[in-house]
C-alpha positions as CSV (number, residue, x, y, z in Angstrom):
1,X,87.6,-12.6,-40.8
2,X,84.5,-13.2,-38.5
3,X,84.3,-16.8,-36.8
4,X,81.8,-18.8,-38.5
5,X,80.7,-19.7,-34.9
6,X,79.8,-16.0,-34.1
7,X,76.5,-14.2,-34.8
8,X,75.4,-10.8,-33.6
9,X,72.5,-11.8,-31.6
10,X,74.4,-14.4,-30.1
11,X,73.5,-15.1,-26.1
12,X,77.0,-15.4,-24.1
13,X,77.4,-16.8,-20.8
14,X,79.8,-15.8,-18.6
15,X,80.3,-17.7,-15.1
16,X,82.4,-15.1,-13.1
17,X,82.2,-11.4,-14.3
18,X,85.7,-9.9,-13.9
19,X,85.2,-7.1,-11.4
20,X,87.1,-4.6,-13.6
21,X,84.3,-5.3,-16.2
22,X,81.6,-4.5,-13.9
23,X,83.6,-1.3,-12.5
24,X,83.7,-0.1,-16.1
25,X,79.7,-0.6,-17.2
26,X,79.2,1.1,-13.6
27,X,81.1,3.8,-14.5
28,X,80.1,4.6,-18.0
29,X,76.3,4.1,-17.1
30,X,76.2,1.1,-19.4
31,X,74.5,-1.3,-16.6
32,X,71.3,0.8,-16.2
33,X,69.3,-1.6,-17.7
34,X,71.2,-4.6,-15.9
35,X,69.3,-7.4,-13.7
36,X,70.1,-9.8,-11.4
37,X,68.0,-13.0,-11.2
38,X,68.5,-14.8,-8.0
39,X,72.1,-13.9,-7.9
40,X,72.6,-14.2,-11.8
41,X,73.3,-11.1,-13.9
42,X,71.3,-10.3,-17.0
43,X,72.8,-8.0,-19.6
44,X,70.1,-6.9,-21.9
45,X,70.9,-5.0,-25.4
46,X,70.5,-1.8,-25.9
47,X,66.9,-0.4,-27.1
48,X,65.8,0.8,-30.4
49,X,64.9,4.2,-31.3
50,X,61.6,3.0,-31.8
51,X,61.4,0.9,-28.4
52,X,62.7,4.2,-26.8
53,X,60.2,6.6,-28.7
54,X,57.1,4.5,-27.3
55,X,58.3,4.2,-24.2
56,X,58.7,7.6,-23.7
57,X,55.4,8.6,-25.3
58,X,53.9,5.8,-23.4
59,X,55.2,7.2,-20.1
60,X,53.6,10.6,-20.9
61,X,50.0,9.1,-22.1
62,X,50.0,7.6,-18.4
63,X,50.4,10.8,-16.5
64,X,46.7,11.7,-16.1
65,X,45.4,7.9,-15.1
66,X,48.5,7.6,-12.4
67,X,48.3,11.2,-11.0
68,X,44.4,10.6,-10.6
69,X,45.3,7.7,-8.1
70,X,48.5,9.7,-6.2
71,X,50.8,7.0,-8.0
72,X,53.9,7.8,-9.8
73,X,55.4,6.8,-13.0
74,X,59.1,5.7,-13.9
75,X,60.8,4.6,-16.6
76,X,63.6,1.7,-16.2
77,X,63.9,1.8,-12.6
78,X,64.7,-1.3,-10.5
79,X,62.2,-3.6,-8.9
80,X,63.2,-5.3,-6.1
81,X,61.8,-8.8,-5.0
82,X,60.3,-9.0,-1.8
83,X,62.8,-9.1,1.4
84,X,65.4,-9.0,-1.3
85,X,69.0,-7.3,-0.7
86,X,70.7,-6.3,-4.1
87,X,70.5,-9.9,-5.2
88,X,67.1,-10.0,-7.2
89,X,65.5,-7.3,-9.2
90,X,64.3,-6.8,-12.5
91,X,63.9,-3.6,-14.8
92,X,61.0,-3.1,-16.7
93,X,60.6,-0.1,-19.3
94,X,57.9,1.6,-17.4
95,X,56.0,1.4,-14.0
96,X,53.5,2.8,-12.3
97,X,53.6,2.5,-8.3
98,X,52.3,4.2,-5.0
99,X,54.9,6.4,-3.7
100,X,55.1,4.4,-0.5
101,X,56.9,1.4,-2.1
102,X,59.5,4.0,-3.9
103,X,63.1,3.9,-2.3
104,X,65.7,5.5,-3.0
105,X,67.4,2.2,-5.1
106,X,64.3,1.8,-6.8
107,X,61.1,0.2,-6.3
108,X,60.6,-2.0,-3.1
109,X,58.6,-5.1,-4.0
110,X,55.5,-3.7,-5.5
111,X,54.3,-1.7,-8.5
112,X,50.8,-0.9,-9.8
113,X,51.6,-2.0,-13.2
114,X,54.8,-2.6,-15.1
115,X,55.2,-2.4,-19.0
116,X,57.7,-4.3,-21.0
117,X,58.3,-3.2,-24.5
118,X,59.2,-6.6,-26.4
119,X,62.8,-7.1,-28.3
120,X,63.7,-9.9,-30.4
121,X,64.8,-12.9,-28.0
122,X,64.0,-10.8,-24.8
123,X,63.5,-12.2,-21.4
124,X,60.3,-10.2,-20.6
125,X,57.9,-13.3,-20.3
126,X,60.5,-15.1,-18.4
127,X,60.0,-12.0,-15.6
128,X,56.2,-12.7,-14.9
129,X,57.1,-15.1,-12.2
130,X,59.2,-12.6,-10.5
131,X,56.5,-9.8,-11.1
132,X,53.7,-12.1,-9.4
133,X,55.9,-12.7,-6.3
134,X,56.1,-9.2,-6.0
135,X,52.4,-8.8,-6.1
136,X,52.0,-6.7,-9.1
137,X,48.7,-6.8,-10.0
138,X,48.7,-5.9,-14.0
139,X,51.8,-6.2,-16.5
140,X,51.5,-5.2,-19.9
141,X,53.8,-6.6,-22.7
142,X,53.9,-4.3,-26.1
143,X,55.5,-5.1,-29.5
144,X,57.0,-1.6,-30.5
145,X,56.7,-1.8,-34.2
146,X,53.0,-3.3,-34.4
147,X,52.0,-1.7,-31.2
148,X,50.2,-4.6,-30.2
149,X,49.6,-4.6,-26.5
150,X,48.7,-7.8,-24.3
151,X,47.5,-7.5,-20.7
152,X,47.8,-9.7,-18.1
153,X,46.0,-9.3,-14.5
154,X,47.5,-11.4,-11.2
155,X,44.9,-14.2,-10.1
156,X,46.3,-15.5,-7.1
157,X,49.8,-16.3,-7.9
158,X,49.7,-16.3,-11.5
159,X,48.9,-13.8,-14.5
160,X,45.9,-14.5,-16.8
161,X,45.9,-12.4,-20.0
162,X,42.9,-10.2,-21.0
163,X,40.8,-10.9,-23.8
164,X,39.5,-8.2,-26.3
165,X,36.2,-7.0,-26.7
166,X,34.3,-7.2,-29.4
167,X,35.9,-4.0,-30.4
168,X,39.4,-5.3,-30.4
169,X,39.8,-3.2,-27.1
170,X,41.9,-4.6,-24.2
171,X,40.6,-3.3,-20.6
172,X,43.8,-2.7,-18.3
173,X,41.9,-2.3,-14.7
174,X,44.7,-1.2,-12.9
175,X,44.6,2.5,-14.3
176,X,40.9,2.0,-15.9
177,X,42.2,2.6,-19.6
178,X,41.8,0.7,-22.9
179,X,44.1,-0.4,-25.3
180,X,43.6,-0.8,-29.0
181,X,45.7,-0.5,-32.1
182,X,44.4,1.7,-34.9
183,X,45.8,2.9,-38.3
184,X,49.7,4.0,-38.5
185,X,49.9,1.3,-36.4
186,X,50.1,3.3,-32.9
187,X,48.9,2.0,-29.9
188,X,46.0,4.4,-28.7
189,X,45.4,4.5,-24.9
190,X,42.0,6.1,-23.9
191,X,40.6,6.8,-20.6
192,X,37.3,8.7,-19.2
193,X,37.5,12.1,-21.2
194,X,40.5,11.5,-23.2
195,X,43.1,9.2,-25.3
196,X,46.4,9.3,-26.8
197,X,47.6,7.5,-30.2
198,X,51.3,6.7,-29.7
């Protein structure tokens, strides 16, 4: 019988991680989404199929705009803080980056855009100060079920939300895109001469 003090969605804090547990996570690939925040390990739950499907389709929708600028697209790739070793990194769902910031271990300090697909009780919003320290000019937060996007642009050392225009469209300047929600619901990503609904 389950303890009345446990829940499926409960957060856990373990002060010292056993090395054998970390080794098993590395061996099985379970650590691919783990993050280290100033030396503290953050283990995120596995994403849903809706989350994964949206992410894959959005990565494809960003291709033309990224290619036009000579930028690269990545899925679930670590972004390392400026001047950090392995003790400070985050793993956004998607990112677009200039080639000079790509290293074998991940992205060094700066991307042009990061996208976080929201999950219940996740830490996406808590990552914004780190992304600001990295000088990332634009962050999107998207709710997978409703497809509602939020666009944040960096001004100085803080992010500010982009307000929708009279048509309900968000203008995302990093890639020159327009985001809106259409029937479905689907996320409509539009660029000059084209669009995708995902």
